[in-house]
C-alpha positions as CSV (number, residue, x, y, z in Angstrom):
1,M,3.4,-19.9,-19.5
2,L,2.4,-17.7,-16.7
3,G,0.9,-14.3,-17.7
4,K,-0.5,-11.5,-15.5
5,K,-2.9,-8.6,-16.8
6,E,-3.5,-5.5,-14.4
7,F,-5.9,-2.8,-15.3
8,L,-8.3,-0.3,-14.5
9,K,-11.7,0.6,-15.3
10,Y,-13.2,3.5,-14.4
11,L,-17.1,3.9,-13.2
12,D,-18.3,6.9,-12.8
13,K,-16.9,10.7,-14.8
14,Y,-15.3,12.1,-12.1
15,G,-12.9,9.2,-11.6
16,N,-13.3,8.3,-8.0
17,E,-14.8,4.9,-8.4
18,R,-12.8,2.1,-10.1
19,I,-12.4,-1.5,-10.8
20,R,-9.7,-3.1,-10.8
21,I,-8.8,-6.1,-12.6
22,R,-6.0,-8.8,-11.9
23,I,-5.8,-11.7,-14.2
24,A,-3.2,-14.8,-14.0
25,I,-3.6,-16.6,-17.1
26,E,-1.3,-20.3,-18.0
27,N,-1.2,-21.8,-21.5
28,G,-4.1,-19.2,-22.2
29,K,-6.7,-19.8,-19.6
30,V,-7.5,-17.8,-16.8
31,V,-5.8,-18.9,-13.2
32,D,-6.4,-16.9,-10.9
33,I,-8.5,-13.3,-10.7
34,V,-8.8,-10.4,-8.4
35,V,-11.6,-7.8,-9.2
36,Q,-11.9,-5.0,-6.5
37,Y,-14.2,-2.0,-6.2
38,E,-12.4,0.7,-5.3
39,S,-13.7,4.7,-4.2
40,F,-11.5,7.5,-3.7
41,I,-12.6,8.6,0.0
42,D,-10.8,11.2,2.3
43,E,-8.2,11.4,-0.3
44,K,-7.3,8.0,-0.5
45,W,-8.2,4.8,-3.0
46,V,-10.6,2.6,-0.4
47,V,-11.2,-1.1,-1.3
48,I,-15.1,-1.9,-0.8
49,V,-15.8,-5.2,-2.3
50,R,-13.5,-7.9,-3.8
51,Y,-14.0,-11.1,-5.5
52,D,-10.8,-13.3,-5.7
53,C,-9.1,-17.0,-5.2
54,A,-7.5,-16.3,-2.2
55,H,-7.6,-19.2,0.3
56,G,-7.8,-21.7,-2.5
57,F,-11.5,-21.2,-3.5
58,L,-13.1,-18.1,-5.5
59,H,-15.4,-15.9,-2.7
60,R,-16.2,-12.3,-2.4
61,D,-15.1,-10.1,0.3
62,V,-16.9,-6.9,1.4
63,I,-14.8,-4.4,3.7
64,F,-15.9,-2.6,6.0
65,P,-14.4,0.9,7.1
66,N,-12.8,-1.1,10.9
67,G,-11.0,-3.4,8.5
68,D,-13.6,-6.3,9.4
69,K,-14.7,-8.7,6.0
70,E,-17.6,-10.8,5.1
71,K,-16.5,-13.4,3.3
72,Q,-19.4,-15.3,0.6
73,V,-18.3,-18.0,-1.6
74,I,-19.3,-17.7,-5.1
75,E,-19.4,-20.7,-7.2
76,F,-18.6,-20.8,-11.5
77,D,-18.1,-23.2,-13.7
78,N,-14.7,-21.2,-14.8
79,L,-13.1,-18.1,-13.6
80,E,-13.6,-16.5,-17.0
81,M,-17.3,-16.3,-15.6
82,A,-16.4,-15.6,-12.8
83,L,-14.6,-12.6,-14.1
84,T,-17.4,-11.1,-16.1
85,Y,-19.9,-11.2,-13.7
86,A,-17.8,-9.8,-11.1
87,E,-16.6,-6.7,-13.1
88,Q,-20.9,-6.5,-14.2
89,D,-21.4,-6.7,-10.5
90,F,-19.7,-3.9,-9.8
91,K,-20.8,-1.7,-13.0
92,D,-24.4,-2.4,-11.2
93,R,-24.5,-2.0,-8.2
94,W,-21.7,0.4,-7.2
95,G,-23.8,2.9,-5.4
96,F,-24.6,0.5,-3.5
97,Y,-21.8,-1.3,-2.2
98,K,-20.4,2.7,-1.5
99,N,-23.7,3.6,0.5
100,R,-23.3,0.9,2.7
101,Y,-19.8,1.7,3.4
102,L,-19.9,5.5,3.9
103,K,-23.5,4.3,6.6
104,K,-20.9,2.4,8.9
105,L,-17.9,4.4,8.1
106,K,-20.0,7.6,9.9
107,K,-21.3,4.8,13.0
């Protein structure tokens, strides 16, 4: 049986930076994940970086203001480890990711 969970975790005290997590679980095992860092910019939520298994493999998409994406393959033994890694990456580096996005936005 396939179960799905989705939830948000906020990264700042103002509620403008968040992680959206979607997990699909089958027979007690994580079979699919989406972990994305979203920022509230210009009155809307914008996805800046996303980890997911689309295209049949785990990867990180860095998303630019013009819609371009930079894809990087990420290798882990299991998706539970990848989930933990992605969440910690955003907790540690959301400021870096946002600043890079804003610099591209101004160009």
